[in-house]
C-alpha positions in Angstrom: -27.6 108.5 -124.2 -31.1 109.4 -123.8 -34.2 106.7 -124.1 -35.3 107.3 -127.8 -39.0 105.5 -127.5 -40.7 104.4 -124.8 -42.3 100.9 -125.1 -46.3 100.3 -124.6 -45.7 96.7 -122.5 -49.2 95.7 -123.6 -48.4 96.0 -127.1 -45.2 94.1 -126.9 -47.4 91.1 -125.4 -51.3 91.4 -124.8 -50.8 88.8 -122.5 -48.5 91.1 -120.3 -49.4 91.0 -117.0 -49.8 86.8 -116.6 -46.5 86.2 -118.2 -44.2 89.4 -118.5 -40.9 87.2 -118.5 -40.3 87.0 -121.6 -40.6 90.6 -122.8 -38.6 91.8 -119.8 -36.1 89.1 -121.1 -35.9 90.8 -124.7 -36.0 94.2 -123.7 -32.9 93.2 -121.1 -31.5 92.2 -124.2 -31.5 95.3 -125.8 -30.9 97.6 -123.2 -31.1 97.5 -119.2 -33.1 100.3 -118.9 -35.7 101.5 -120.9 -39.2 103.7 -120.6 -42.1 102.2 -120.7 -45.9 102.5 -120.3 -47.1 100.0 -118.3 -50.3 98.4 -118.3 -52.6 101.1 -116.1 -50.9 104.0 -117.9 -48.4 105.5 -116.7 -44.8 106.2 -118.2 -41.6 105.0 -116.0 -38.4 104.0 -116.4 -37.8 99.9 -115.6 -34.6 98.8 -115.1 -33.8 95.3 -116.0 -31.5 92.4 -115.2 -28.9 91.0 -111.9 -26.7 93.0 -111.6 -28.2 96.6 -112.8 -31.2 96.1 -111.0 -28.9 95.6 -107.6 -27.3 98.6 -108.5 -30.2 100.9 -108.7 -31.4 99.4 -105.2 -28.4 101.0 -103.6 -28.0 104.5 -105.8 -28.9 106.8 -103.5 -29.5 109.5 -106.4 -32.7 107.3 -106.6 -35.4 108.4 -103.7 -37.8 107.0 -101.9 -38.7 110.6 -99.8 -41.6 110.6 -102.3 -43.7 112.4 -99.1 -40.5 115.4 -99.2 -40.0 115.8 -103.2 -43.8 117.3 -103.9 -44.7 114.4 -105.9 -46.0 112.1 -104.2 -49.4 112.1 -106.6 -46.9 111.2 -109.3 -47.2 107.6 -107.8 -50.0 107.5 -105.4 -53.4 108.9 -104.6 -52.9 109.7 -101.2 -51.6 113.3 -99.6 -48.0 114.3 -98.6 -49.2 114.3 -94.7 -50.6 111.6 -94.5 -49.5 109.4 -91.4 -50.0 105.9 -93.6 -47.0 107.1 -95.2 -44.9 108.5 -92.3 -42.8 104.6 -92.3 -39.2 103.6 -93.4 -40.3 102.9 -96.8 -41.4 106.0 -97.4 -37.7 107.5 -96.5 -34.5 108.5 -97.3 -31.2 108.5 -94.7 -31.2 109.2 -92.1 -34.7 109.6 -91.8 -34.8 105.7 -92.6 -31.6 105.3 -90.7 -33.5 106.7 -87.5 -37.2 104.3 -88.0 -35.1 101.1 -89.3 -33.6 100.9 -86.0 -36.5 101.9 -84.0 -38.5 99.3 -85.2 -35.6 96.2 -85.9 -35.1 96.7 -81.9 -38.3 94.9 -81.3 -39.1 92.9 -84.6 -36.1 90.3 -83.7 -35.2 87.4 -84.7 -36.1 85.9 -81.6 -39.4 87.3 -81.6 -40.1 86.0 -85.7 -38.6 81.9 -84.2 -40.9 82.3 -81.1 -43.7 82.5 -83.6 -43.2 79.5 -85.3 -45.5 77.2 -82.8 -47.8 79.5 -83.6 -48.5 80.0 -87.4 -48.3 75.7 -87.2 -50.9 75.9 -84.7 -52.9 78.7 -87.4 -52.3 76.6 -90.7 -53.0 73.3 -89.0 -56.6 75.1 -88.2 -57.1 76.7 -91.3 -56.1 73.1 -93.2 -58.6 71.6 -91.4 -61.5 73.9 -92.0 -60.2 73.6 -96.2 -60.7 70.2 -95.8 -63.4 69.1 -93.0 -66.8 69.3 -96.0 -65.3 66.3 -98.1 -65.7 68.2 -101.3 -62.2 67.8 -102.1 -61.3 71.6 -102.9 -61.0 74.8 -102.5 -59.7 78.3 -103.5 -56.5 77.9 -102.4 -56.3 81.6 -102.1 -58.8 82.5 -99.7 -59.1 79.3 -98.1 -55.3 79.0 -97.0 -52.9 81.7 -98.3 -54.0 84.4 -97.7 -55.8 83.9 -93.8 -52.7 82.2 -92.9 -50.3 85.5 -92.8 -53.0 88.1 -92.6 -53.4 85.9 -89.1 -50.0 85.8 -88.0 -49.2 89.6 -88.8 -52.8 91.0 -87.2 -52.0 88.3 -84.0 -48.6 90.3 -83.9 -49.2 93.0 -84.2 -52.6 92.6 -81.7 -55.4 93.4 -84.3 -58.7 92.0 -83.6 -60.1 89.5 -85.3 -63.0 90.5 -86.3 -61.4 93.6 -88.5 -58.9 91.9 -90.4 -61.7 91.0 -93.3 -61.7 94.8 -93.7 -57.9 94.9 -94.0 -57.9 92.7 -95.5 -59.9 95.1 -98.5 -58.0 98.2 -97.4 -54.6 96.5 -98.6 -55.7 95.5 -101.8 -56.6 98.3 -102.7 -53.8 100.1 -101.5 -51.1 97.3 -103.3 -53.2 96.6 -106.5 -55.5 99.4 -106.9 -58.8 99.2 -109.0 -59.5 102.6 -109.1 -57.6 106.0 -108.0 -61.0 106.9 -106.0 -60.6 103.2 -104.5 -57.4 103.4 -103.7 -57.5 107.3 -102.2 -60.5 105.7 -100.2 -58.9 102.8 -98.2 -55.7 105.3 -97.3 -58.3 107.1 -96.0 -60.3 103.7 -94.3 -56.6 102.0 -92.8 -55.9 105.8 -91.5 -59.1 106.8 -89.2 -58.7 102.5 -88.2 -54.9 102.8 -86.7 -54.9 105.7 -84.4 -57.9 103.9 -82.9 -55.8 100.5 -82.1 -53.2 102.3 -81.2 -55.2 104.8 -78.8 -56.1 101.0 -77.6 -52.6 99.5 -77.0 -51.7 102.7 -75.3 -54.5 102.7 -72.6 -54.5 98.6 -72.5 -50.9 96.9 -73.8 -50.2 93.3 -74.4 -47.1 91.0 -75.4 -47.5 92.2 -79.0 -45.6 94.1 -81.2 -47.3 97.4 -81.7 -47.7 97.8 -78.2 -43.3 96.9 -78.0 -43.3 99.7 -80.8 -45.2 102.4 -78.8 -43.4 102.0 -75.4 -39.9 101.2 -77.2 -37.6 103.9 -76.7 -33.3 103.5 -77.8 -30.5 105.1 -75.8 -30.7 108.4 -76.9 -34.4 108.6 -75.9 -35.9 108.5 -79.5 -39.5 107.0 -79.8 -41.6 107.1 -83.2 -43.9 109.6 -82.8 -47.9 109.0 -83.5 -47.9 109.4 -87.0 -45.0 107.4 -86.9 -47.0 104.6 -85.3 -49.7 105.0 -87.8 -46.6 104.3 -90.8 -44.8 101.9 -89.6 -47.4 100.0 -88.5 -49.6 100.3 -92.0 -45.9 98.9 -93.5 -45.7 96.0 -91.7 -49.6 95.4 -91.7 -49.7 95.6 -95.1 -46.2 93.8 -96.0 -46.2 91.3 -93.5 -49.3 89.2 -95.4 -49.6 90.8 -98.5 -46.2 88.8 -100.0 -46.5 86.1 -98.2 -50.0 84.9 -99.8 -48.5 85.5 -103.0 -45.3 83.7 -101.9 -47.6 80.7 -101.3 -49.7 80.3 -104.3 -47.3 81.2 -106.7 -45.0 78.7 -104.9 -47.9 75.9 -105.3 -49.0 77.5 -108.8 -45.0 76.4 -109.6 -45.3 72.9 -108.7 -48.5 72.5 -110.8 -46.8 73.8 -113.2 -44.0 71.2 -112.9 -45.1 67.9 -111.6 -41.8 66.6 -110.9 -40.3 69.1 -108.5 -43.9 68.4 -106.7 -43.3 64.6 -106.8 -39.7 65.6 -105.7 -40.5 68.1 -102.6 -43.8 65.3 -101.5 -41.2 62.4 -101.2 -38.8 64.9 -99.2 -40.2 67.1 -97.0 -36.2 68.4 -95.7 -36.6 70.2 -99.4 -38.7 72.8 -98.1 -36.6 75.6 -97.5 -34.7 75.3 -100.2 -37.9 75.2 -102.9 -39.4 78.8 -101.2 -35.9 80.3 -101.7 -36.2 78.9 -105.2 -40.2 79.7 -104.9 -38.8 83.6 -104.5 -36.0 83.0 -107.5 -39.0 81.6 -110.3 -41.7 83.4 -109.3 -41.8 86.1 -106.4 -44.9 87.9 -104.8 -43.1 90.8 -105.3 -42.7 91.8 -109.2 -41.1 95.3 -109.3 -39.7 97.2 -106.8 -42.2 100.5 -104.8 -41.4 103.5 -107.5 -38.1 105.3 -107.0 -37.7 109.1 -107.9 -34.5 110.3 -109.7 -33.3 113.2 -107.5 -31.3 114.5 -110.7 -30.0 113.2 -114.3 -29.2 109.8 -113.4 -27.1 107.4 -116.2 -27.7 103.6 -115.3 -26.4 101.0 -118.1 -25.8 103.1 -120.6 -29.1 105.2 -120.8 -30.2 108.5 -119.3 -32.8 108.9 -116.6 -34.2 112.5 -116.6 -34.7 113.6 -113.1 -38.2 113.5 -111.5 -38.5 110.6 -113.3 -40.4 107.5 -111.3 -38.3 103.8 -111.8 -39.2 100.6 -111.1 -36.2 97.7 -110.3 -37.6 94.4 -111.9 -37.3 92.2 -109.1 -39.0 89.4 -111.4 -36.3 89.8 -114.2 -33.0 90.1 -112.1 -34.1 86.6 -110.9 -34.3 85.4 -114.7 -31.0 86.9 -115.9 -28.7 83.9 -116.5 -25.8 85.9 -116.1 -26.4 85.3 -112.5 -28.6 81.7 -112.9 -28.2 78.8 -114.7 -31.3 78.0 -116.8 -33.4 80.4 -115.0 -36.2 80.2 -116.6 -36.5 76.2 -115.2 -38.2 75.2 -112.1 -35.8 73.5 -109.7 -36.0 72.8 -105.8 -32.7 71.5 -106.0 -31.1 74.9 -107.1 -28.7 76.7 -104.7 -31.1 80.5 -105.1 -28.9 82.2 -102.4 -29.0 86.0 -103.8 -32.3 86.5 -105.1 -33.3 89.7 -105.1 -37.0 88.6 -104.5 -37.1 90.6 -100.6 -35.1 93.8 -102.3 -30.9 94.3 -101.6 -30.0 97.2 -100.3 -31.5 99.8 -97.0 -34.8 98.7 -98.1 -34.6 94.5 -97.9 -37.5 93.5 -96.5 -37.5 93.7 -92.5 -39.8 90.5 -92.8 -38.4 88.3 -94.8 -37.6 86.0 -92.1 -40.9 85.7 -91.0 -42.2 85.4 -94.9 -39.8 82.4 -95.1 -40.8 81.1 -91.5 -44.4 81.3 -93.1 -44.2 80.0 -96.4 -41.7 76.7 -95.3 -44.5 75.3 -92.4 -47.4 76.3 -95.3 -46.3 74.3 -98.3 -44.8 71.0 -95.9 -48.4 71.3 -93.8 -50.3 72.0 -97.1 -48.7 68.9 -99.1 -48.7 66.5 -95.9 -52.8 66.9 -95.5 -53.3 67.1 -99.2 -51.0 65.0 -101.5 -53.0 64.9 -103.8 -53.7 68.4 -104.5 -53.2 70.0 -107.9 -54.8 73.0 -109.7 -58.5 72.7 -110.9 -58.6 75.2 -113.1 -56.2 75.5 -116.4 -53.6 78.9 -115.1 -54.9 80.3 -118.4 -58.4 80.8 -116.7 -56.6 82.3 -113.7 -57.4 86.0 -112.6 -54.5 88.6 -111.9 -53.9 90.8 -109.8 -53.0 94.3 -111.8 -50.7 96.1 -111.2 -46.8 95.8 -111.7 -45.9 95.2 -107.6 -47.3 92.7 -106.4 -47.6 89.4 -108.4 -50.3 86.6 -108.1 -53.8 85.4 -108.8 -57.7 86.5 -107.5 -58.2 82.9 -106.8 -56.4 80.0 -107.0 -59.1 76.3 -107.5 -57.1 73.0 -106.3 -58.6 69.4 -105.8 -56.8 66.7 -103.7 
C-alpha cells in the first residue's frame, strides 16, 4: 500500500539529529518503510529494521546508478559528467562489478595488514603531540580522530601532506554540506586537484596505492579510465577517513557514557576487537546508506515506494533492532556484534572495512594506554553534530585526562 502521510522527523523529535534512535524505533514499530521529510528538507523513503534493511541493500530495483538516471540533482549538487562520481559506489552491475574487481586487485588484505606498523607510528606521534603541552585537555576530533585516518589514507594513496587540510574541508562539504553551493564548490575543487595528483603519479610512480591503480591491468587488458581514476581516488580518500574518524569519536563517546564498559576495556586490552565491533553496531559512523533510486514501483515491507523515489536504508536502526540483537540499546563490549550493518551489506559492502577496523583497534587501544583516565570534558548535549543523515558524529569532542 502507498505511504499515506509524510512524517516530519524534526516534528517527531526536535532532538532527532543528536539522538535519532527513539524516532527510528517508534517508526519501525508502525511499519518498516516510511515517507519522511528529512532535517535538511527533502522528502525521501526510509527503510527500517534489520531484515528489511538487509533485503533493501541487495534489491536490484533500488539503484545506485544516479549518473545514468537523469536524476542526479535529486540527491547532490554535481553534474552527471563530474569525474568525482565515476566510481563503483555510484554504479550498478555490470559496471560496479568491473570497477570493484580492478580496485580489489590492489586493495588487498596483504596491503592492509602491512599498514599496521605505520598506523601505530602515526597513532603514537599524534598522541605524543596531543599530550605534550601538559594541559591534559584536547579536542579529540581535531587532535586525533580525524588526523589519524586522514594521514593513513593519504599516505596509502600518496597525497602530499601539505594538501591534506584542504582535502578534509572538501570532504566535509561533500558528505555533510553546509549549503548546496558549498557542496558544489567542494566537488569542483577536488575535481580540479585529483587530475593533477594523478598526472604526478604517472610521471613519477611510487609504491602507493594510487600509483598501483594507475598501472593495474586485468587479464583481459581492462584498466581504469582517467575519469574512473579520479572517481576511485575520490571515493577511497573520502570514505577512507571520514568513517574511521567518526568510528573513533563515536566509540569514545559510548565509552564515556558507559563508565563500566570503559573500566572493563581499560582493564583488558584483549577486548578491543569486540569493543570496536560493538561501537560500530551501537552508534556507527554511517547512519543511513547512500541514497538509492527506485527504478520502478517497489513494494517493501508492505509499503509501495513509487518509481523515481529517493530511498535511504537506515543502518543505525537495523543495528538497534531487537529482532537481531538482544537488548540492542545496551552498549556491551563483550557482546557478539557480528552481523551488524555498519559497513553495509551486499555488493556495496564497504571495501575499506578491514582498514577501518585496523585503525579503530589501534586507535582505541593506544589512546586508553596513553591516557587511562581520559573522560569527556563537556556535557553530551553541548556537542555540535555533523549535519545530514549520512555521517553520524560530532564536530568536536573535548576530553581531559
